[in-house]
N, C-alpha and C positions, 0 to 999 in steps of 0.2 A: 504493500500500500504506500502510495506517495501522498503525504499530508503536508499542507502548508498552513501556517497560522499568521494572522495579522495582529500585530501588537502596537498599541497606541501610546503607551507610557511604560517606562522601565519597571514600575512596581506592580503591573498587572500582567503576569505571565500565565503559563499554561496550568500551573497548579497540578492537581491530580491527573489532568489530561495527559501530562507528560508520561506518567507511569503507565497509563493505558496504551499510549502509542508505543512505548517500549515493549509492552506485553505482546503486541501484535507485530512487532518488528517492523514498524513503519519507517520509511525514509522521510525525515522531517526537515523542512526548510521554513524560513520565516522572513516576513517583511516587517522591519521595525521602522514605523513611519517617523519616529522621533530622530532617526539617523538617516535613513535612505528610503524614499517612497517607491523604489522600483518594485514592480510586480512581475511574477512569473507568467508563463503561458498557461492559460486555464486548461488547455487540453492535456497538459502534463500532470494534472492533479487528480487524485481520487477523493480526497477529503479536504475541505476548507474549514478552518476554525477561526472565528472572528472574536477577539477578546474585547474586554471592557476598556473604559477610559473616562476621564472627567469631562471631556469636551462634549458638545452636542453635535448630532449629525447635521445640524443646520449651520454650523460654524465654518462654512467654506471660506469666508473672507479671512479668517484667522488661520485656517488649516486647508490650503488649496488642494491638498492630496485627497480630501474627502470625496470630491467629485469623481476622481478616477477610481477610488476605492469602491464607491457605490456601483459604478459601471462594471467593475470587475466582479463584484458579488452577484449582480444581476446575470452576467454572462455565465458564471458558474452554476447558478440555479437553472438557467435555461438549457445548459448542457447536461443537466441531470447529474451533477456532482453531488456528493454528500456534503451538506453545509450545516454547521452549527454556529449560532451567534449567541453571545453571552452579554447581557446588560446592554452596553453601547452596541455590541455586535448584533443583538436582536433588533435594536432600533435601526441599525444600518440595513439589515435585511428588509425591514418594513419600509424604510425610506427608498431603498433601491427598487422595491417592487411597487412604488407609487403611493404608499400610504403616508398619512401625516404623522409627524413626530412632534410632540409639544410637551410643555411642563405638566406634570401630574398635579392633581389637587393637593397631594401630600408627598413630602419626601419620605422615603422608606429606607432606613439604614439600621441594620442589625439583624437579629434573629426573629423572624416572624413566620407564621405558617402560611402555606398556600393550599388551596383546595383543588384537587384534580377534577376535571370536568368531562373526562372520557372514561367509559367503562372498560374493564379488562376484556370484554367479549368483542370489542371493536378492534379487530386485529390490524386494521389498516392505520390506526392511530396509536401513538404512544400513550400509555395510561399511567398517569401519576397516581400515587395513593390518594385516598379520600382527604387525608391531611398529611402534610410534610413540612417539618420545620426547616427552613432554609435561610441562607445568608443573603441579605439585600444591601445594595448601595446605589440608589438611583433617585433622581428627582424628575425625570421625564418619563413619558409613556408614549404609546403609539396606537393608531387604529390598525385593525387587522388588514393585511393585504387582501386583495380580491382572491377568493378561493381558499383562504387559510382557515383552519379550524382552531378554535381556542382549546388549549389543553389544561390550563390552570388559571386561577384567579386568586386574589386576596382581598381582605377588607379595605386595604389602602389603594389597590390598583386592580382594575378590572381585567386587563390583558397582561397576564403574567407569563404565559407561554403559548406558543402557537406552532402548528405544523402546516407546511405548504407542500402539497404532494406527499410523496413517501420518503423524500430524502433531505428535507430541509426543516430544521427546528430552531426556533428562536426562544431564548430563555431570558426573561427580564432579571432573574435572580441568579445567584452564583452557586452552582453545584460543585465547581472545581476547587473551591477555596480550601486551603490547608491552614493549620495554625500559623505558619510563617507568612503566608499570603495575607491573612487577616491582620497580623501585626504590621505588615508593610503598608496596607491601605489605610489603617488607622493612623500610622505615623505620617503619611504623606497628605492625608485628607482630613486631619483632625479638626480643622476649622469648620467643617460641615456638621459637626456633632453638636448642633444647637438643639437643646431638649424640646421635644414635641411628642405628639401621640405615637408616632411611628419612627422616632429616632432615639436609639439607645445611646448611652454613654460608652466611653472606651472600656471601662472596667466590666460592664455588662457584656459587651461584644466579645471581649477577649477571655471572659471568665467561664465560657461554656465547657462542657466535658469533651474529651477527645472523641467520644462516641458520636457527637453531633457531626463532626467532620467525616467519620467513617460512614455514616448514613448517607450524607449528601454525595460523597465521592463515589459510593456504590451506585447511587442513582445516576450519576454522570456517566459511569461505565455503561449502564444499561441504555442510556440515550445514544451514546456513541455506537454501541453494538447495533441498535435499532436502525440508525441511518446508514450504516455501512454494511449491514448484513445482507 
């Protein structure tokens, strides 16, 4: 398998996805937009992973590479590549496929549950558990692209996950987060931790049990297997 990931800031990397890619012996390459916005040929890829970042998909004036990135994502989807987008990555998929991306009514930062909206007997769609405690760090949301199916929601955000066809999934939340990744994002984005209904403090975010990470990382493995299987 040839996998390529799109990284927007140094402190939001692959997390547990790296372990999964190693387990399937994938050949992994990366575009680090904060260093070099060069993109590979879409035809050379089997899997595209789009990571998070603090910028908005609408910030093309500040980050001109966003326009080319969205075109690249759309081409990968149209060529039936396996595509997974996480947080900003999910918003980029939505934007690339013509849906609006805009500020959510609430910021959602910390550990909050999402509710799965697809049943296990619908084999064509990925099924999240009825309730899954996951890690969030987002202030924007999106409309669903045409033809997409909602996979999960939360009290703070209606569109938490979606599937487009059988090979593309967008996740507003982070299943790939490891303890080290959580510490990194808290360190770099601490100024966003302004107390509100759906924003936890640093101590609460970092004080969860190791089992929290085990659960979400296992779910991330299942999502990756689903889109690449």
